[in-house]
N, C-alpha and C positions, 0 to 999 in steps of 0.2 A: 727638615731644618731649613729655614729661609734666612734671608738677610734683609735688613732695612737700615735707612739712614735716620739717625736721631736729630733732634733740633740743634745739638751742638756739633753737627756735621761728622759725627763718628758713626761708622758702620758696625752693626752687631748682628750676631746670629740670634734668631728668635723663632718661636712657634707661630706667633701671630703678629705680622708687621703692623697691623692697625692698632694693636694694644701696646706695643713697645714704647712709643712716644708718651702714652698716658702714664705708664709705669715710671719712665724717666722723669716726668714732671712731679712725681711724688717723692723723689729722692731728696731734693734740697731741704724740705721741712725737717728732716732728721737732724740737721746740723744747727740746732738752736740750744739755748739754755746751757751753755758750757760744753756741749758735745762738739769736740774738735779732734782732729787727727794730726799727729806729728810723725816725723820720720822715726822709724824704728818701733812704732806701736805694734801691738798684737791685737787683732780684731777677730771676733767670731760673728759671722753673718748667718743667722738662723732664718730660713725661708728665703734663700738667695735668688730664687727664680732663675732668670737668665744671667744674673750677675751685675745688674746696673748699680746697685749700692756698692758692691765690691769694686767695680771699675772706678766709681767716683771716689771711693775711699783711698785708692792707690793713685788717684789722678791719672787714670788711663795708662798705668805703667810707669809714670814719672816719679812717684813717691815710693820710697823703700819702706814698706810695711809688710808684716806677716799676717796673712788672713786665712782663717779656716772657715770655709763656706759650706753650709748644709742645704741640700735640695733633694728631696726624696722622689719627686715625680720624674720618671725616666726621660721623657721628652725635654723637660726643662733642664735636667742635669746634663744632657748632651750639649745643649746650647751654652750652658754655664762653662763647661770644660772647653768647648770650641772658642768661646770668647776669651777665656784665660790664655789659651794657646795663641790666639790672634794678637793679643796685646802683650804677650811674653811676660806673663805674671809668674815669674819663677818662684816667688815666695808665697804663692797661693796653693793651699791644699783644699781640694774639693772632695766632698763626702756625700754619697747618695743615701744618706740616712735622714729620717725625721728625728726631731727631738721631742721628748715627752717626759713623764715622771720617771720612767724606767725602761729597761730593754724589753723588746717584744715586737710583735707584728701589729701594724695599724692599717686599717682600710681608709684610703683617701678617695674623694670624688674629684676627678680631674676635669676642669672645664676648659676645653681646648680653645674656645673663643674668648674666655676670660681667665687666663691661666693664673693671674694674681689672686683669684678667689678660690682656687683649688684648696680643698680643706678636708680634714677628718670629721668636720661638723657641717654636713651639707646644708646649703640654703634651700628654703622652700620658695619656689618661684611664684607660688600663689599667695604668699604672705603680703599683707598690705604694707608692712614696714619695708620689705624688700622693694616692692613696686615704687613706693614713695622715695626710697633711697636712690633708686636708679633715675627717677625723675629729676632729682636734685643734681646728679652728676652728669646729666645729658650734655651740658656745655663742654665737657671734657672729651666727648665722643667725636668720631670723625664727622665731617659736615653732612654726609648723606644720612645720618641718623638724627641730627639736631632738629630737623623739621618737626619732630614729635612734640617738642616743647612749645610749639606755636599752636597746637591743636586745642580746641575747646576741651573742658574737663572730661566729658564722657568719651569722646573719640580718643583722647590722649590715654585714658585708662585702658581702653581696648588695645591700642597700639602697644602700650607698655607690656600688657599681658602676653601678647604675641611675641614681642621682642625677647622677653625673659624666658619664654619657652624655648627659644632658639639659643640664647646665650648661656643659659644654665642647663643645657643638655650635657650631662656629665657621664663619665665612665668610671667604674670602680678600679682602683689600682692598689695592690697590696704592697706595703712598704715596711721596711724594718726601722725600728726606732731604738734610741738609747737616750739616756739622760744627759744633761749638760755636764754633770759631774763625771759620768762615764767618759764623755768626750775629753774632758780636762785630763783625766788619767791616761786615756789611750794615746793622747798626743803630747803627754808630758808637759802641759802648760803650767808655768809657775806664776805668770802674771797675764792678765787680760785687760788691756786698756779700754776696750769698748766691746760690749755685746749689743748687737742690733737684732731685734726679734720682730718678724712680721709673719705670723703663723696662723692667721685666719681662725681665731677663737681658741687656739691651743696655747695661748701665751701663759695662762696661769699654770697649766700642766707643766710647761717648760721651766718656769721659775720655781715651781715646787720640786723640781728634779735637781736642785742644787743643794749640796750638803753644807752644813754650817762651816766646815773648814774651807770649802771652796769659795764661799762668799767673800772671804778676805782677799782672794786673788783678783776679784773683779772690781775695776775702778769706776767704770761708767756703763750705763745701760740706756738704750733708747728702745722703747717697745710700743707696738700698736696694741691697744687694749679695746676689746669689744665690751662695753659696759652693760652686760646682762647679769642678772642675779647678784648685783652689787660687786661685780668683778673689779671695777676701777678702784674702789676703796680697799678691796682685798689685796690688789697689786701694790697700792701705795703703802699699806700697812706692812706687807711682806718686805718691801724694799727698805722701809724705815727700820724694821727690826734687823735687817741685814747690814745696817751701818751706813746707809746712804743719807747724807746730811741735807742735800738739796734735791727736792723732788718737785718737778713742775709737770703740768699737763696742759695740752691744748686740744681744741677740737675745731677742725675745719667745718665751717657752717654747712658745706655741701655734704658732710658726713653725719649730720645730726640724726637723720632717720636710721642710719646704720648703727648709731650709738658708738661710733669709733672715736677714740681719743689717742693721742700720742703722749706717752709718759717719758720724761727725761730725768734720769737720776745720776747724781755724781757724789763722790765722797770728798 
């Protein structure tokens, strides 16, 4: 477990100091289209990683909110709990579980150099879409890697293939999972003001793990959706059926090849 300084001059514990500022830069876009946090809110953070969304949600310990944060990867969970202790987040409950449709064991692939992409649905480093996706997000990478974007097409492709072999060198981790409705019952939640989901292609599994009764307890959702096999439309339809009246989605142009959208839903 290491420490690094973020662009907002806050120090955090992390697995990869080069990646933490990139993750931090991805937090602000969650707060759009009516997604706001107020004193006294109850928040569920699914895919908490080292806790940067959670820390932002509670304004680094200055805002009184209740947060239940899930992170199944042990290395990341240690950083999450260390950051919660560092910033004295007394109302934060951390949980080392994954969320899915139901209780059980799940195998994750943990990418230590790209922890935010750790997933139960591993990436294929040889896939053209993955290679093109990384090409588009190179400007977000540290300066010593950005030179790749200035290469001619063929050398750039070779360099990206080599880079991806390194970055997507993962190890299998066995984790325990439960459904969001299981978590609601286990923690006796009667109202959830916001659910944030960043689960690397498991988002539909998680949403399908909510019972009809529990949908009434959830007021807002912001979820990262990987639009494969019509998943974006499936998520939108599920949320509409669950009673969310306003549903918006945005796509960062740099995430087009990854087919990633952010969906915002409010009642």
